N, CA, C and O of each residue as an XYZ file, in Angstrom:
804
protein
N     -77.968     31.786      7.852
C     -77.491     30.678      6.944
C     -78.017     29.765      6.581
O     -78.762     29.255      7.418
N     -77.953     29.205      5.467
C     -79.012     28.048      5.261
C     -78.488     26.535      5.392
O     -77.452     26.176      5.951
N     -79.467     25.711      4.730
C     -78.920     24.131      5.071
C     -77.858     23.710      4.448
O     -77.265     22.793      5.016
N     -77.337     24.158      3.260
C     -76.441     23.813      2.618
C     -74.953     24.458      3.404
O     -73.976     23.890      3.893
N     -75.315     25.857      3.253
C     -73.772     26.148      3.811
C     -73.720     25.634      5.102
O     -72.544     25.590      5.463
N     -74.746     25.088      6.243
C     -74.442     24.857      7.584
C     -73.814     23.116      7.479
O     -73.005     22.536      8.203
N     -74.531     22.668      6.341
C     -73.945     20.940      6.492
C     -72.410     21.210      5.856
O     -71.420     20.847      6.491
N     -72.315     21.752      4.794
C     -70.995     21.847      4.349
C     -70.171     22.569      5.389
O     -69.095     21.973      5.362
N     -70.094     23.524      6.284
C     -69.394     23.824      7.418
C     -69.144     22.953      8.265
O     -68.016     22.848      8.747
N     -70.457     21.923      8.706
C     -70.835     21.108      9.615
C     -69.815     19.748      8.870
O     -69.251     19.053      9.715
N     -69.615     19.435      7.678
C     -68.789     18.513      7.203
C     -67.762     18.609      7.182
O     -67.133     17.586      7.454
N     -67.062     19.730      6.890
C     -65.658     20.119      6.497
C     -64.656     20.041      7.838
O     -63.495     19.686      8.037
N     -65.793     20.588      8.669
C     -65.128     20.604     10.058
C     -64.884     19.659     11.096
O     -64.169     19.662     12.098
N     -66.003     18.516     10.365
C     -65.675     17.015     11.389
C     -64.698     16.440     10.369
O     -63.950     15.635     10.923
N     -64.444     16.581      9.040
C     -63.667     15.719      8.230
C     -62.015     16.128      8.975
O     -61.225     15.232      9.272
N     -61.666     17.798      9.220
C     -60.757     18.175      9.380
C     -60.226     17.425     10.682
O     -59.185     16.772     10.750
N     -61.114     17.642     11.664
C     -60.747     16.896     12.908
C     -60.775     15.454     12.945
O     -60.128     14.902     13.836
N     -61.486     14.689     12.036
C     -60.873     13.474     11.510
C     -59.525     12.971     11.242
O     -58.786     12.112     11.723
N     -59.476     13.977     10.130
C     -57.811     13.895      9.857
C     -56.750     14.334     10.552
O     -55.594     13.946     10.381
N     -57.128     15.173     11.371
C     -55.868     15.519     12.654
C     -55.856     14.065     13.055
O     -55.109     13.320     12.420
N     -56.660     13.523     14.120
C     -56.959     12.743     15.149
C     -56.370     11.476     14.421
O     -55.517     10.814     15.013
N     -56.757     11.140     13.258
C     -56.338      9.935     12.132
C     -55.068     10.457     11.994
O     -54.373      9.486     12.292
N     -54.254     11.439     11.713
C     -52.816     11.377     11.307
C     -51.836     10.906     12.930
O     -50.884     10.138     13.066
N     -52.606     11.776     13.977
C     -51.718     11.878     14.657
C     -51.880      9.880     15.307
O     -50.909      9.423     15.910
N     -52.835      9.182     15.128
C     -52.973      7.846     15.254
C     -52.003      7.450     14.866
O     -51.076      7.152     15.618
N     -51.948      7.320     13.352
C     -50.911      6.942     12.352
C     -49.430      7.023     13.116
O     -48.766      6.025     13.396
N     -49.124      8.100     13.339
C     -47.955      8.417     13.524
C     -47.340      7.702     14.690
O     -46.191      7.269     14.764
N     -48.563      7.635     15.840
C     -47.983      6.827     16.856
C     -48.129      5.430     16.617
O     -47.654      4.608     17.400
N     -48.877      5.040     15.386
C     -49.011      3.726     15.441
C     -47.382      3.302     14.669
O     -46.999      2.137     14.774
N     -46.788      4.002     14.159
C     -45.624      3.482     13.642
C     -44.706      3.737     14.334
O     -43.667      3.078     14.300
N     -44.866      4.606     15.001
C     -43.387      4.933     16.413
C     -43.447      3.691     17.283
O     -42.387      3.133     17.567
N     -44.551      3.234     17.708
C     -44.796      2.240     18.412
C     -44.739      0.922     17.902
O     -44.912     -0.004     18.694
N     -44.486      0.642     16.482
C     -44.276     -0.392     15.597
C     -42.589     -0.858     15.820
O     -42.018     -1.897     16.150
N     -42.061      0.870     15.350
C     -40.403      0.537     15.568
C     -39.792      0.211     16.828
O     -38.645     -0.205     16.991
N     -40.816      0.479     17.856
C     -39.968      0.562     19.198
C     -39.975     -1.016     19.568
O     -38.992     -1.563     20.069
N     -41.570     -1.906     19.173
C     -41.810     -3.103     19.651
C     -41.868     -4.092     18.523
O     -42.998     -4.512     18.276
N     -40.970     -4.510     17.853
C     -41.078     -5.555     16.465
C     -42.224     -6.632     16.973
O     -42.857     -7.236     16.107
N     -42.428     -6.815     18.026
C     -43.153     -7.752     18.257
C     -44.674     -7.567     18.488
O     -45.422     -8.475     18.850
N     -45.105     -6.093     18.198
C     -46.241     -5.428     18.246
C     -47.151     -6.221     17.437
O     -48.256     -6.596     17.829
N     -46.492     -6.541     15.935
C     -47.463     -7.672     15.121
C     -47.903     -9.076     15.465
O     -48.741     -9.755     14.871
N     -47.307     -9.339     16.355
C     -47.164    -10.740     16.554
C     -48.093    -11.614     16.870
O     -47.905    -12.825     16.754
N     -49.508    -10.944     17.426
C     -50.609    -12.036     17.571
C     -51.956    -11.413     17.075
O     -52.990    -12.060     16.906
N     -51.761     -9.653     16.797
C     -52.909     -9.651     16.237
C     -53.863     -9.772     15.012
O     -54.974     -9.251     14.908
N     -53.276    -10.493     14.178
C     -53.477    -10.942     12.856
C     -53.954    -12.019     13.328
O     -55.069    -12.107     12.814
N     -53.708    -13.338     14.331
C     -54.288    -14.441     14.567
C     -55.499    -14.175     15.318
O     -56.540    -14.643     14.858
N     -55.553    -13.422     16.526
C     -56.741    -13.073     17.164
C     -57.899    -12.526     16.065
O     -59.047    -12.829     16.388
N     -57.766    -11.813     14.899
C     -58.441    -11.058     14.164
C     -58.986    -12.327     13.286
O     -60.166    -12.651     13.152
N     -58.126    -12.806     12.862
C     -58.326    -14.473     12.018
C     -59.342    -15.250     12.426
O     -60.286    -15.628     11.733
N     -59.082    -15.553     13.881
C     -60.405    -16.054     14.792
C     -61.690    -15.531     14.841
O     -62.806    -15.999     14.613
N     -61.212    -14.307     15.238
C     -62.835    -13.349     15.440
C     -63.566    -13.389     14.160
O     -64.763    -13.675     14.140
N     -62.767    -13.060     12.873
C     -63.548    -13.094     11.842
C     -64.207    -14.585     11.568
O     -65.374    -14.586     11.175
N     -63.689    -15.573     11.706
C     -64.317    -17.197     11.322
C     -65.481    -16.929     12.163
O     -66.568    -17.072     11.603
N     -65.484    -16.513     13.580
C     -66.459    -16.820     14.088
C     -67.629    -16.510     14.125
O     -68.619    -17.187     14.400
N     -67.440    -14.650     13.622
C     -68.664    -13.686     13.017
C     -69.572    -14.124     12.315
O     -70.768    -13.869     12.455
N     -68.845    -15.148     11.114
C     -69.402    -15.595      9.735
C     -69.964    -14.351      8.990
O     -69.966    -13.141      9.214
N     -70.549    -15.346      7.787
C     -70.926    -14.158      7.008
C     -72.192    -13.569      6.934
O     -72.634    -12.993      5.940
N     -72.788    -13.728      8.040
C     -74.214    -12.948      8.360
C     -73.993    -11.535      8.689
O     -74.801    -10.647      8.414
N     -72.835    -11.349      9.307
C     -72.513     -9.934      9.632
C     -71.919     -9.182      8.379
O     -71.659     -8.008      8.641
N     -71.759     -9.399      7.638
C     -71.111     -8.525      6.458
C     -71.673     -7.345      6.111
O     -71.034     -6.341      5.799
N     -73.157     -7.461      6.165
C     -74.118     -6.819      5.837
C     -74.122     -5.560      6.673
O     -74.041     -4.379      6.337
N     -74.256     -6.232      8.044
C     -74.298     -5.471      9.329
C     -72.943     -4.493      8.974
O     -73.137     -3.412      8.419
N     -71.705     -4.887      9.289
C     -70.308     -4.170      9.180
C     -70.574     -3.248      8.044
O     -70.471     -2.089      8.446
N     -70.921     -3.318      6.596
C     -71.447     -2.348      5.684
C     -71.739     -1.472      6.060
O     -71.076     -0.434      6.069
N     -73.318     -1.712      6.676
C     -74.184     -0.219      7.458
C     -73.405      0.300      8.080
O     -73.271      1.517      7.948
N     -72.591     -0.429      8.997
C     -72.014      0.675     10.201
C     -70.806      1.299      9.658
O     -70.647      2.482      9.961
N     -70.050      0.826      9.024
C     -69.263      1.832      8.299
C     -69.811      2.622      6.977
O     -68.864      2.958      6.267
N     -70.966      2.974      6.500
C     -71.624      3.792      5.596
C     -71.991      5.067      6.880
O     -71.825      6.286      6.832
N     -72.566      4.154      8.024
C     -73.127      5.403      9.230
C     -72.192      5.816      9.941
O     -72.574      6.697     10.710
N     -70.698      5.467     10.057
C     -69.964      6.051     10.863
C     -69.339      7.571     10.811
O     -69.594      8.178      9.771
N     -68.986      7.883     11.253
C     -68.739      9.556     11.390
C     -68.181     10.193     10.166
O     -68.575     11.242      9.656
N     -66.895      9.169      9.628
C     -66.348     10.063      8.148
C     -67.162      9.567      6.884
O     -66.749     10.015      5.814
N     -68.367      8.624      6.826
C     -68.535      9.155      5.536
C     -69.725     10.075      5.122
O     -70.062     10.479      4.009
N     -70.524     10.385      6.977
C     -71.450     11.229      7.191
C     -71.194     12.366      6.991
O     -71.921     13.187      6.432
N     -69.836     12.577      7.553
C     -69.082     14.224      7.347
C     -69.109     14.836      5.398
O     -69.541     15.786      4.746
N     -68.371     13.599      5.185
C     -68.049     13.621      3.633
C     -69.789     13.885      3.033
O     -70.245     14.924      2.556
N     -70.409     12.741      3.227
C     -71.621     13.261      2.571
C     -72.378     14.700      2.624
O     -72.972     15.382      1.788
N     -72.020     14.860      4.239
C     -72.546     16.780      4.080
C     -71.767     17.553      3.492
O     -72.230     18.592      3.021
N     -70.406     17.258      3.365
C     -69.578     18.484      2.336
C     -70.104     18.261      0.960
O     -70.325     19.225      0.226
N     -70.299     17.129      0.606
C     -70.772     16.991     -1.059
C     -72.324     17.810     -1.313
O     -72.481     18.629     -2.219
N     -73.426     17.409     -0.318
C     -74.457     17.630     -0.100
C     -74.942     19.156      0.016
O     -76.000     19.529     -0.492
N     -73.968     20.123      0.820
C     -73.727     21.124      1.097
C     -72.944     22.307      0.168
O     -73.081     23.526      0.074
N     -72.137     21.406     -0.406
C     -71.384     21.892     -1.421
C     -72.340     21.904     -2.953
O     -72.428     22.854     -3.731
N     -72.854     20.835     -3.058
C     -73.693     21.178     -4.537
C     -74.920     21.529     -4.433
O     -75.616     21.365     -5.435
N     -75.470     22.037     -3.358
C     -76.886     22.645     -3.172
C     -76.293     24.251     -3.036
O     -76.977     25.072     -3.647
N     -75.181     24.757     -2.355
C     -74.645     26.114     -3.290
C     -74.144     26.083     -4.239
O     -74.424     27.175     -4.733
N     -73.386     25.430     -5.094
C     -73.608     25.583     -6.286
C     -74.883     25.908     -7.413
O     -74.793     26.682     -8.365
N     -75.862     25.249     -7.103
C     -76.742     24.985     -7.667
C     -78.095     25.733     -7.232
O     -79.119     25.792     -7.913
N     -77.913     26.233     -6.094
C     -79.313     26.473     -5.616
C     -79.922     27.525     -6.339
O     -81.141     27.537     -6.509
N     -79.002     28.620     -6.884
C     -79.942     29.465     -8.109
C     -80.362     28.802     -9.440
O     -80.902     29.495    -10.303
N     -80.183     27.771     -9.596
C     -80.313     26.940    -11.073
C     -81.924     26.223    -10.946
O     -82.895     26.423    -11.676
N     -81.798     25.310     -9.715
C     -82.765     24.514     -9.236
C     -83.991     24.693     -8.429
O     -83.393     25.604     -7.858
N     -84.864     24.684     -7.987
C     -86.096     24.946     -7.423
C     -85.786     23.933     -6.476
O     -85.129     22.917     -6.703
N     -86.551     24.441     -4.882
C     -86.169     23.436     -3.640
C     -85.774     22.374     -3.467
O     -84.659     22.049     -3.061
N     -87.209     21.297     -3.942
C     -87.298     19.914     -3.737
C     -86.098     19.379     -4.704
O     -85.262     18.639     -4.184
N     -85.946     19.774     -6.330
C     -85.048     19.149     -7.317
C     -83.705     19.565     -6.486
O     -82.976     18.662     -6.073
N     -83.426     20.732     -6.277
C     -82.132     20.735     -5.604
C     -82.085     20.189     -4.070
O     -81.146     20.553     -3.361
N     -82.729     19.630     -3.734
C     -82.132     18.928     -2.325
C     -82.073     17.569     -2.859
O     -81.234     16.898     -2.258
N     -82.643     16.983     -3.725
C     -82.290     15.962     -4.416
C     -81.446     15.266     -5.074
O     -81.146     14.073     -5.046
N     -80.849     16.767     -6.089
C     -79.921     16.574     -6.556
C     -78.386     16.667     -5.642
O     -77.413     15.967     -5.924
N     -78.418     17.747     -4.432
C     -77.819     17.995     -3.530
C     -77.279     16.452     -2.571
O     -76.115     16.215     -2.247
N     -78.317     15.702     -2.318
C     -78.201     14.328     -1.617
C     -77.195     13.743     -2.551
O     -76.105     13.383     -2.107
N     -77.524     13.611     -3.973
C     -76.935     12.419     -4.923
C     -75.471     12.660     -4.766
O     -74.768     11.722     -4.388
N     -74.718     14.324     -5.128
C     -73.996     14.948     -4.956
C     -73.491     14.461     -3.593
O     -72.570     13.672     -3.804
N     -73.637     14.555     -2.750
C     -73.106     14.101     -1.308
C     -72.707     12.543     -1.644
O     -71.487     12.429     -1.520
N     -73.340     11.277     -2.037
C     -73.376     10.492     -2.170
C     -72.022     10.227     -2.976
O     -71.070      9.593     -2.520
N     -72.084     10.825     -4.282
C     -70.857     11.107     -5.513
C     -69.595     11.336     -4.713
O     -68.594     10.624     -4.783
N     -69.773     12.605     -3.797
C     -68.683     12.809     -3.267
C     -67.659     11.815     -2.730
O     -66.468     11.652     -2.993
N     -68.673     11.074     -1.717
C     -68.404     10.083     -0.713
C     -67.476      8.791     -1.461
O     -66.281      8.495     -1.479
N     -68.717      8.222     -2.047
C     -68.298      6.797     -3.113
C     -67.177      6.977     -3.878
O     -66.213      6.218     -3.977
N     -67.425      8.346     -4.572
C     -66.193      8.605     -5.878
C     -64.936      9.343     -5.538
O     -64.011      9.271     -6.347
N     -64.774     10.100     -4.356
C     -63.740     10.827     -3.949
C     -62.909     10.913     -2.611
O     -61.708     11.102     -2.418
N     -64.182     10.666     -1.585
C     -63.451     10.776     -0.094
C     -63.096      9.638     -0.041
O     -61.878      9.541      0.111
N     -63.861      8.297     -0.127
C     -63.642      7.042      0.093
C     -62.603      6.433     -0.372
O     -62.226      5.718      0.557
N     -61.796      6.263     -1.409
C     -60.610      5.911     -2.292
C     -59.924      6.832     -1.815
O     -58.881      6.320     -1.409
N     -59.925      8.113     -1.601
C     -58.950      8.800     -1.291
C     -58.449      8.492      0.287
O     -57.264      8.610      0.598
N     -59.348      8.138      1.122
C     -59.198      8.088      2.433
C     -58.562      6.417      2.927
O     -57.920      6.050      3.911
N     -58.895      5.966      2.180
C     -58.073      4.467      1.940
C     -56.743      4.491      1.684
O     -55.707      3.988      2.119
N     -57.127      5.284      0.782
C     -55.205      5.605      0.311
C     -54.264      6.222      1.230
O     -53.133      5.760      1.382
N     -54.706      7.293      1.876
C     -53.936      8.017      2.999
C     -53.622      6.867      4.345
O     -52.555      6.806      4.957
N     -54.815      6.025      4.596
C     -54.476      5.629      6.007
C     -54.263      4.010      5.693
O     -54.848      3.303      6.512
N     -53.535      3.292      4.662
C     -53.612      2.425      3.971
C     -52.286      1.598      4.749
O     -52.161      0.378      4.851
N     -51.240      2.791      5.316
C     -50.284      2.356      5.841
C     -49.980      2.431      7.495
O     -48.996      2.530      8.228
N     -51.711      2.301      7.648
C     -51.689      2.325      9.452
C     -51.153      1.414     10.182
O     -51.676      0.308     10.046
N     -50.044      1.496     11.124
C     -49.477      0.117     12.104
C     -50.880     -0.655     12.563
O     -51.810     -0.054     13.100
N     -50.889     -2.038     12.276
C     -51.567     -2.626     13.391
C     -51.583     -2.163     14.742
O     -50.465     -2.082     15.251
N     -52.663     -1.800     15.539
C     -52.405     -2.531     17.235
C     -51.572     -3.283     17.524
O     -51.421     -4.257     16.787
N     -50.567     -3.099     18.899
C     -49.431     -3.464     19.157
C     -50.355     -4.795     20.332
O     -51.164     -4.513     21.215
N     -50.100     -5.541     20.121
C     -50.186     -6.993     21.047
C     -48.575     -7.865     21.294
O     -47.500     -8.059     20.727
N     -49.484     -8.260     22.831
C     -48.469     -9.157     23.408
C     -48.715    -10.927     23.433
O     -49.776    -11.403     23.029
N     -47.705    -11.703     23.905
C     -47.698    -13.180     23.740
C     -49.187    -13.675     24.409
O     -49.431    -14.874     24.547
N     -50.081    -12.694     24.780
C     -51.592    -13.250     25.721
C     -52.732    -13.417     24.361
O     -53.899    -13.771     24.527
N     -52.147    -13.098     23.064
C     -53.147    -13.239     22.096
C     -53.210    -14.670     21.589
O     -54.183    -15.048     20.936
N     -52.042    -15.591     21.917
C     -52.252    -16.938     21.764
C     -52.619    -17.717     22.828
O     -52.287    -18.889     22.649
N     -53.136    -17.530     23.791
C     -53.374    -18.216     24.405
C     -54.692    -19.024     24.055
O     -55.755    -18.482     23.753
N     -54.490    -20.359     24.132
C     -55.694    -21.543     23.576
C     -55.356    -21.663     22.298
O     -55.977    -22.528     21.679
N     -54.356    -20.901     21.571
C     -53.255    -21.841     20.473
C     -52.733    -23.185     20.768
O     -52.520    -23.573     21.917
N     -52.538    -23.865     19.745
C     -51.739    -25.443     19.980
C     -50.028    -25.004     19.564
O     -49.985    -24.451     18.465
N     -48.940    -25.123     20.098
C     -47.682    -24.928     20.184
C     -47.065    -26.136     20.180
O     -47.658    -27.210     20.277
N     -45.706    -25.971     20.052
C     -44.826    -27.535     20.183
C     -43.982    -27.210     20.573
O     -43.416    -26.122     20.465
N     -43.536    -28.799     21.529
C     -42.506    -28.549     22.630
C     -41.227    -28.704     21.821
O     -41.008    -29.719     21.159
N     -40.329    -27.603     21.894
C     -38.874    -27.583     20.943
C     -37.466    -28.807     21.967
O     -36.361    -29.244     21.645
N     -38.321    -28.931     23.211
C     -37.708    -29.956     24.001
C     -38.284    -30.823     24.892
O     -39.471    -30.872     25.214
N     -37.416    -31.472     25.255
C     -38.213    -32.807     26.218
C     -38.629    -31.931     27.469
O     -37.671    -31.220     27.777
N     -39.644    -31.742     28.243
C     -39.657    -31.296     29.420
C     -39.044    -31.856     30.741
O     -38.944    -33.083     30.724
N     -38.739    -31.426     31.545
C     -37.657    -32.009     32.395
C     -38.767    -32.943     33.565
O     -39.958    -33.053     33.275
N     -38.172    -33.602     34.946
C     -39.059    -34.134     35.712
C     -39.826    -32.986     36.809
O     -40.436    -33.292     37.833
N     -39.638    -31.830     36.362
C     -40.617    -30.895     36.946
C     -41.621    -30.164     35.953
O     -42.305    -29.214     36.332
N     -41.659    -30.595     34.838
C     -42.835    -30.222     33.917
C     -42.375    -29.066     33.305
O     -43.207    -28.216     32.987
N     -40.705    -28.807     32.994
C     -40.733    -27.452     32.543
C     -40.249    -27.903     31.203
O     -39.878    -29.069     31.070
N     -40.220    -26.901     30.004
C     -39.434    -27.018     29.272
C     -39.329    -26.191     28.196
O     -39.903    -25.201     28.649
N     -38.832    -25.748     26.518
C     -38.978    -24.930     25.615
C     -40.033    -25.287     25.098
O     -40.390    -26.465     25.098
N     -40.676    -24.374     24.594
C     -42.316    -24.534     23.913
C     -42.132    -23.017     22.704
O     -41.966    -21.822     22.949
N     -42.310    -24.090     20.850
C     -42.091    -22.797     20.159
C     -43.910    -22.637     19.460
O     -44.760    -23.467     19.138
N     -43.847    -20.829     19.474
C     -45.189    -20.493     19.266
C     -44.495    -20.271     17.805
O     -43.322    -20.308     17.434
N     -45.803    -20.010     17.100
C     -45.181    -19.194     15.471
C     -46.514    -18.187     15.667
O     -47.654    -18.651     15.690
N     -46.220    -16.689     15.812
C     -47.012    -15.459     15.601
C     -46.954    -14.758     14.501
O     -45.837    -14.340     14.194
N     -47.726    -14.538     13.902
C     -47.772    -13.964     12.260
C     -46.785    -14.241     11.548
O     -46.331    -13.341     10.842
N     -46.163    -15.575     11.525
C     -45.053    -15.745     10.686
C     -43.905    -15.932     11.125
O     -43.045    -16.573     10.520
N     -43.715    -15.252     12.519
C     -42.533    -15.261     13.126
C     -42.223    -16.503     14.200
O     -43.218    -16.843     14.840
N     -41.229    -17.090     14.436
C     -41.190    -18.114     15.623
C     -40.679    -17.750     16.905
O     -39.627    -17.119     16.999
N     -41.472    -18.167     18.086
C     -40.832    -17.502     19.080
C     -40.717    -18.559     20.320
O     -41.732    -19.205     20.580
N     -39.585    -18.766     21.073
C     -39.588    -19.818     21.798
C     -39.957    -18.938     23.063
O     -39.700    -17.736     23.136
N     -40.714    -19.820     24.249
C     -40.766    -19.169     25.677
C     -40.667    -20.530     26.435
O     -40.833    -21.600     25.849
N     -40.297    -20.405     28.208
C     -39.951    -21.484     28.605
C     -41.497    -21.755     29.023
O     -42.219    -20.872     29.486
N     -42.001    -23.401     28.746
C     -43.248    -23.544     29.288
C     -43.311    -24.652     30.526
O     -42.320    -25.332     30.793
N     -44.501    -24.770     31.224
C     -44.667    -25.489     32.295
C     -45.900    -26.091     32.484
O     -46.919    -25.430     32.684
N     -45.874    -27.464     32.428
C     -47.277    -28.139     32.484
C     -48.155    -27.601     33.728
O     -47.668    -26.895     34.612
N     -49.538    -28.023     33.695
C     -49.814    -27.595     34.507
C     -49.895    -28.722     35.726
O     -49.657    -29.897     35.444
N     -50.227    -28.355     37.045
C     -50.141    -28.757     38.060
C     -51.245    -30.454     38.319
O     -51.057    -31.400     39.084
N     -51.821    -30.317     37.783
C     -52.436    -31.414     37.623
C     -52.089    -32.655     36.593
O     -52.260    -33.873     36.644
N     -51.382    -31.531     35.407
C     -50.790    -32.679     34.284
C     -49.633    -33.347     34.841
O     -49.664    -34.525     34.485
N     -48.204    -32.991     35.863
C     -47.280    -33.010     36.506
C     -47.655    -33.931     37.538
O     -46.876    -34.876     37.659
N     -48.557    -33.913     38.249
C     -48.990    -34.664     39.453
C     -49.340    -35.880     38.816
O     -49.137    -36.918     39.446
N     -50.055    -35.966     37.161
C     -50.879    -37.355     37.068
C     -49.362    -37.615     36.132
O     -49.597    -38.501     35.311
N     -48.234    -37.231     36.038
C     -46.915    -38.199     35.597
C     -46.763    -37.665     33.838
O     -45.959    -38.177     33.058
N     -47.536    -36.767     33.548
C     -47.269    -36.783     32.058
C     -45.988    -36.019     31.622
O     -45.475    -35.012     32.111
N     -45.550    -36.925     30.365
C     -44.600    -36.346     29.877
C     -44.538    -35.864     28.667
O     -45.253    -36.506     27.897
N     -43.855    -34.810     28.077
C     -43.854    -34.123     27.026
C     -42.525    -34.113     26.436
O     -41.680    -33.515     27.102
N     -41.998    -34.836     24.925
C     -40.990    -34.955     24.285
C     -40.820    -34.090     23.826
O     -41.804    -33.415     24.131
N     -40.071    -33.387     23.091
C     -39.604    -32.722     22.177
C     -40.449    -32.735     20.576
O     -40.081    -33.617     19.800
N     -41.293    -32.002     20.218
C     -41.729    -32.198     18.972
C     -43.264    -32.714     19.469
O     -43.916    -33.121     18.508
N     -43.790    -32.767     20.415
C     -44.994    -33.172     20.708
C     -45.666    -31.606     21.218
O     -45.379    -30.620     21.898
N     -46.905    -32.248     20.242
C     -47.981    -30.817     20.161
C     -48.862    -30.504     22.052
O     -49.656    -31.278     22.586
N     -48.372    -29.231     22.605
C     -48.988    -28.987     23.388
C     -50.276    -27.402     23.151
O     -50.314    -26.475     22.342
N     -51.201    -27.837     24.417
C     -52.057    -26.254     24.071
C     -51.736    -25.674     25.212
O     -51.624    -26.073     26.372
N     -51.540    -24.118     24.387
C     -51.466    -22.997     25.557
C     -52.381    -22.694     26.555
O     -53.510    -22.630     26.069
N     -52.366    -22.505     27.614
C     -53.341    -22.327     28.647
C     -52.982    -20.628     29.136
O     -53.757    -19.723     28.829
N     -52.241    -20.482     29.595
C     -51.853    -18.969     30.236
C     -50.318    -18.601     29.847
O     -49.435    -19.458     29.842
N     -50.145    -17.547     29.595
C     -49.371    -16.696     29.480
C     -48.715    -15.646     30.612
O     -49.406    -14.930     31.337
N     -47.051    -15.699     30.628
C     -46.592    -14.623     31.633
C     -45.964    -14.313     30.678
O     -45.328    -15.197     30.104
N     -45.916    -12.521     30.023
C     -45.236    -12.401     28.619
C     -44.235    -11.428     29.349
O     -43.495    -10.847     28.555
N     -44.016    -11.079     30.821
C     -42.879    -10.514     31.453
C     -42.125    -11.248     31.987
O     -40.981    -10.903     32.284
N     -42.590    -12.366     32.212
C     -41.390    -13.668     31.889
C     -40.828    -14.655     31.077
O     -39.936    -15.497     31.185
N     -41.726    -14.245     30.128
C     -41.760    -15.221     28.629
C     -42.013    -16.450     29.277
O     -41.042    -17.187     29.454
N     -43.012    -16.780     29.627
C     -43.249    -18.210     30.572
C     -44.827    -18.757     29.605
O     -45.568    -17.976     29.008
N     -44.944    -19.729     29.661
C     -45.985    -19.749     29.411
C     -46.498    -21.494     30.426
O     -45.644    -22.194     30.970
N     -47.930    -21.806     30.434
C     -48.897    -22.765     30.937
C     -49.221    -23.609     29.997
O     -50.218    -23.201     29.402
N     -48.710    -24.905     29.470
C     -49.301    -25.611     28.851
C     -49.839    -26.962     29.245
O     -49.513    -27.419     30.340
N     -50.660    -27.658     28.420
C     -51.244    -28.936     28.569
C     -51.083    -29.645     27.091
O     -51.088    -29.125     25.975
N     -50.929    -31.092     27.509
C     -51.044    -31.954     26.366
C     -52.244    -31.782     25.432
O     -53.330    -31.926     25.992
N     -52.266    -31.567     24.423
C     -53.252    -31.688     23.489
C     -54.071    -33.295     23.209
O     -54.961    -33.396     22.364
């Protein structure tokens, strides 16, 4: 087995395994989305905040990492091996290697990347819970009672969610009052009980 046969076999095997695992992940993600409509509620907000903090300086690093991730490497290996096998009787060794390398890049950027993006563009976002809005600003839907409890309105990925809010102990002891419409900051969330701890902004 020469280098072109080996790289073709290795790349094809790698793409096959990644394709099967990616398909299984996509199917599982869609089932999760139907089972829990709130699965999309916080992910985009978290991603946006993380992206804003990362800054433009990481764009080049992300592009390099994407190119060096397993899927593009396997695609390039397939193209490299296929071109090498087709042209091995026509081109000499060094020229064949160079042309095969170009063929691998052309196979990845011209065929596999657009095809892969098309196949997996419907992949579901990972399911996250209300904890993703910790640190966000919310609004009091009702005036808080004497014990520091009231309804709080959160907006998560375009959906309006109401949870029971409680003032922090130090705010209650300080006599802080929250009235309907006042902005508050989410300090902690108990998603199972649909409660949150808040403080005035």
